[in-house]
C-alpha positions, 0 to 999 in steps of 0.5 A: 485511539484503539483502532489500529486499522484507523491509525494505518488509514490516517498514516496512508492519508498523510496524517501525523500520528503521535504515540504516547505511552506511560514513562516512554518517549513520544514519537511522531510518525508523519510519513505513510508506511506505504505509498502505492503506485497506479498501473499507469505510474508503473508502466512509465517506469518500464524501459521504452522498448520493454519486452517484459511479459508475465511468466507462467506462474503469474496467474497463480501468483495473482490467485494467491495474492487474492486468497491472502487479500480478499478485501474489496478494492477501492475502485475510486483510486483506479486510473 
């Protein structure tokens, strides 16, 4: 398979990937590279009486992130 994006999608789905090369050892990759958390999961990690608030740069940080990642979000994964 030459589609690296498809390989990453398979890893994120939890599939195992075997990479083989000429005269090289094979490697089995079975763990996802990144497992994201939903907003609900992140909120459960906050202290019970958290007073955390976004700082004054929060909006600029979000805008910069969206500029670097313009791809559509998968709404089916939202909670």
